[in-house]
DRENDO-1510 file (C-alpha; in Angstrom, 1 decimal, always signed):
<recs>
REC; n; res; u; v; w
REC; 1; ARG; +162.3; +125.4; +25.7 .
REC; 2; LEU; +158.9; +122.9; +26.5 .
REC; 3; PHE; +159.7; +121.4; +29.6 .
REC; 4; THR; +159.6; +117.4; +30.3 .
REC; 5; PHE; +156.5; +115.7; +32.5 .
REC; 6; GLU; +159.5; +115.2; +34.9 .
REC; 7; ASP; +160.7; +118.8; +35.2 .
REC; 8; PHE; +157.3; +119.7; +35.9 .
REC; 9; PHE; +156.3; +117.6; +38.6 .
REC; 10; SER; +159.5; +117.4; +40.4 .
REC; 11; ASP; +160.9; +117.8; +43.6 .
REC; 12; GLY; +161.1; +121.7; +43.8 .
REC; 13; ASP; +158.6; +123.6; +45.3 .
REC; 14; ASP; +154.9; +125.0; +44.5 .
REC; 15; ASN; +156.4; +127.9; +42.4 .
REC; 16; HIS; +158.4; +125.4; +40.7 .
REC; 17; ARG; +155.7; +125.0; +37.1 .
REC; 18; ILE; +154.9; +128.1; +36.8 .
REC; 19; LEU; +158.5; +129.4; +36.5 .
REC; 20; LEU; +158.6; +126.3; +33.6 .
REC; 21; VAL; +155.1; +127.4; +32.0 .
REC; 22; LEU; +156.0; +131.4; +31.6 .
REC; 23; ASP; +159.3; +130.6; +30.5 .
REC; 24; ALA; +157.5; +128.1; +27.8 .
REC; 25; LEU; +155.0; +130.4; +27.0 .
REC; 26; ASP; +155.5; +133.1; +23.8 .
REC; 27; ASP; +153.7; +136.3; +25.0 .
REC; 28; ASP; +156.5; +138.8; +24.1 .
REC; 29; LEU; +154.6; +140.1; +21.1 .
REC; 30; LEU; +151.0; +140.3; +23.2 .
REC; 31; LEU; +152.8; +141.8; +25.6 .
REC; 32; ALA; +154.3; +144.4; +24.1 .
REC; 33; LYS; +150.7; +145.3; +22.5 .
REC; 34; LEU; +149.1; +145.7; +25.5 .
REC; 35; GLU; +152.0; +147.6; +27.0 .
REC; 36; ARG; +152.1; +150.1; +24.1 .
REC; 37; GLU; +148.3; +150.6; +24.4 .
REC; 38; ARG; +148.5; +151.3; +28.3 .
REC; 39; LYS; +151.6; +154.0; +27.7 .
REC; 40; GLY; +150.6; +156.8; +28.8 .
REC; 41; ARG; +148.3; +155.5; +31.2 .
REC; 42; ARG; +148.2; +154.3; +35.6 .
REC; 43; ASP; +150.4; +151.9; +35.4 .
REC; 44; HIS; +149.5; +150.6; +39.7 .
REC; 45; TYR; +149.1; +147.3; +37.9 .
REC; 46; PRO; +151.7; +146.6; +34.8 .
REC; 47; VAL; +150.2; +144.7; +32.0 .
REC; 48; ARG; +152.9; +141.6; +32.9 .
REC; 49; VAL; +151.8; +141.2; +36.5 .
REC; 50; LEU; +148.9; +141.0; +35.5 .
REC; 51; TRP; +149.4; +138.3; +32.8 .
REC; 52; ARG; +151.8; +135.8; +34.5 .
REC; 53; THR; +149.4; +135.9; +38.0 .
REC; 54; LEU; +146.6; +134.5; +36.0 .
REC; 55; ILE; +148.9; +132.6; +34.7 .
REC; 56; ALA; +149.3; +131.1; +38.1 .
REC; 57; TRP; +145.7; +130.8; +38.2 .
REC; 58; LYS; +145.1; +128.5; +35.6 .
REC; 59; VAL; +148.6; +126.3; +37.0 .
REC; 60; TYR; +147.4; +126.4; +40.5 .
REC; 61; GLY; +144.1; +125.1; +39.7 .
REC; 62; ILE; +142.4; +128.0; +41.6 .
REC; 63; THR; +138.7; +128.1; +40.2 .
REC; 64; THR; +138.1; +131.8; +40.7 .
REC; 65; ILE; +139.6; +135.4; +40.9 .
REC; 66; ASN; +138.3; +135.8; +44.0 .
REC; 67; GLY; +140.9; +133.1; +45.2 .
REC; 68; LEU; +143.9; +133.7; +42.8 .
REC; 69; ILE; +143.6; +137.2; +44.7 .
REC; 70; ARG; +144.0; +135.3; +48.4 .
REC; 71; GLU; +146.5; +133.2; +46.9 .
REC; 72; LEU; +148.6; +136.1; +45.5 .
REC; 73; ARG; +148.6; +137.5; +49.5 .
REC; 74; ARG; +149.0; +134.4; +51.1 .
REC; 75; ASN; +152.0; +133.3; +49.2 .
REC; 76; GLY; +154.6; +135.6; +49.5 .
REC; 77; SER; +157.2; +133.4; +46.4 .
REC; 78; LEU; +153.9; +133.4; +44.2 .
REC; 79; ARG; +153.9; +137.3; +44.4 .
REC; 80; ARG; +157.8; +138.2; +43.6 .
REC; 81; LEU; +158.0; +135.5; +40.6 .
REC; 82; CYS; +154.6; +137.6; +39.4 .
REC; 83; GLY; +156.2; +140.7; +40.5 .
REC; 84; ILE; +154.1; +142.1; +43.2 .
REC; 85; GLU; +156.4; +143.7; +45.3 .
REC; 86; SER; +154.3; +143.4; +48.5 .
REC; 87; VAL; +150.9; +142.4; +49.8 .
REC; 88; PHE; +149.3; +145.8; +49.4 .
REC; 89; ARG; +150.4; +145.7; +45.5 .
REC; 90; VAL; +147.9; +142.8; +44.8 .
REC; 91; PRO; +145.8; +143.1; +42.1 .
REC; 92; LYS; +141.9; +143.6; +42.7 .
REC; 93; PRO; +139.2; +142.4; +41.3 .
REC; 94; TRP; +138.2; +145.3; +39.1 .
REC; 95; GLN; +141.5; +145.1; +37.5 .
REC; 96; TYR; +141.1; +142.0; +37.0 .
REC; 97; SER; +137.8; +142.4; +34.7 .
REC; 98; ARG; +139.3; +145.2; +32.9 .
REC; 99; PHE; +142.1; +142.9; +31.9 .
REC; 100; ILE; +140.1; +140.0; +31.0 .
REC; 101; LYS; +137.9; +142.4; +29.5 .
REC; 102; LYS; +141.1; +144.2; +26.9 .
REC; 103; LEU; +142.4; +140.1; +26.4 .
REC; 104; SER; +138.6; +139.3; +25.0 .
REC; 105; LYS; +139.0; +141.6; +22.3 .
REC; 106; ALA; +138.8; +139.8; +19.1 .
REC; 107; GLU; +143.1; +140.8; +17.8 .
REC; 108; ASN; +144.3; +139.7; +21.2 .
REC; 109; LEU; +142.1; +137.0; +22.3 .
REC; 110; VAL; +143.9; +135.9; +18.5 .
REC; 111; MET; +147.4; +136.4; +20.2 .
REC; 112; VAL; +146.7; +134.2; +23.1 .
REC; 113; LYS; +145.6; +131.6; +21.0 .
REC; 114; GLU; +148.6; +131.5; +18.7 .
REC; 115; ILE; +150.9; +131.6; +22.1 .
REC; 116; PHE; +148.8; +128.1; +23.1 .
REC; 117; ASP; +148.8; +126.3; +20.1 .
REC; 118; LYS; +152.2; +126.6; +19.6 .
REC; 119; ALA; +153.0; +125.5; +23.1 .
REC; 120; VAL; +151.2; +122.5; +21.9 .
REC; 121; GLU; +153.1; +122.3; +18.9 .
REC; 122; GLU; +155.8; +122.0; +20.9 .
REC; 123; LEU; +154.3; +119.7; +22.8 .
REC; 124; LYS; +153.4; +117.4; +20.1 .
REC; 125; GLU; +157.0; +117.7; +19.5 .
REC; 126; ILE; +157.9; +115.9; +22.4 .
REC; 127; LEU; +154.3; +113.7; +22.4 .
REC; 128; PRO; +153.6; +113.0; +19.3 .
REC; 129; ASP; +150.3; +110.5; +20.6 .
REC; 130; LEU; +149.5; +113.9; +22.2 .
REC; 131; GLY; +145.4; +114.0; +21.7 .
REC; 132; GLU; +145.0; +111.0; +19.4 .
REC; 133; SER; +143.4; +109.6; +23.1 .
REC; 134; LEU; +140.5; +111.7; +25.1 .
REC; 135; ALA; +139.2; +111.3; +28.3 .
REC; 136; ILE; +136.9; +113.7; +30.4 .
REC; 137; ASP; +135.6; +113.5; +33.9 .
REC; 138; GLY; +132.4; +114.6; +33.5 .
REC; 139; THR; +131.8; +116.0; +37.2 .
REC; 140; GLY; +134.3; +118.5; +37.3 .
REC; 141; ILE; +131.9; +120.2; +34.2 .
REC; 142; SER; +129.3; +122.3; +35.4 .
REC; 143; SER; +125.2; +122.6; +33.8 .
REC; 144; TRP; +122.0; +124.1; +34.6 .
REC; 145; CYS; +119.8; +121.3; +34.5 .
REC; 146; ASN; +116.4; +120.5; +35.4 .
REC; 147; ARG; +116.4; +117.2; +37.6 .
REC; 148; PHE; +112.7; +116.8; +37.3 .
REC; 149; ALA; +112.2; +116.9; +33.6 .
REC; 150; LYS; +110.6; +113.7; +32.4 .
REC; 151; GLU; +112.6; +113.4; +29.7 .
REC; 152; LYS; +116.6; +114.0; +29.7 .
REC; 153; SER; +117.6; +116.8; +27.1 .
REC; 154; ASP; +121.3; +115.2; +26.6 .
REC; 155; LYS; +119.9; +111.5; +25.8 .
REC; 156; GLU; +123.2; +110.7; +25.5 .
REC; 157; ALA; +125.0; +112.2; +28.8 .
REC; 158; GLY; +126.2; +109.4; +31.4 .
REC; 159; TRP; +129.7; +107.4; +31.6 .
REC; 160; GLY; +130.7; +105.9; +28.3 .
REC; 161; VAL; +132.5; +105.9; +25.7 .
REC; 162; VAL; +131.7; +107.5; +22.3 .
REC; 163; GLU; +134.4; +106.1; +19.7 .
REC; 164; ARG; +136.3; +108.7; +16.9 .
REC; 165; SER; +135.1; +107.2; +13.9 .
REC; 166; ARG; +130.8; +107.1; +15.4 .
REC; 167; ILE; +131.1; +110.8; +15.4 .
REC; 168; LEU; +132.8; +111.2; +12.0 .
REC; 169; ARG; +129.5; +109.1; +10.9 .
REC; 170; GLU; +127.7; +111.2; +12.5 .
REC; 171; HIS; +128.3; +114.6; +10.9 .
</recs>
């Protein structure tokens, strides 16, 4: 079920990747559970719509919920892919807050983790060396640091490579 690297970056439209990701995620149990919990309540913003838009949020690399909402209002094909009939039905920020709070419950977090762990396992079957090497660009990580401090709080901060064997010896 998992897509190939070439498929992910093919020349299709921008929504091609979201379709591949949504198809690859085995999320039926989680969504069924959340829909059962919501049964009998207002359903202006269905669980599947909120879930699909949160997945699109990550696939598109959008940084904020407000940015996601702007993209959903702008991109009609993405709205339709996520199950939103019109620009007037795009969820509001508080709907996302409530949904994320529900997803953050311990039993739901376990299910979310299982969904992504399964996707990674399938990816490891295709790419057996997945996870052997890791590089991180630290510029994307926000930090709260006092630039005027006389002594750095993180002595190893900076550019470089920490070898796995060194980490294992230290722990």
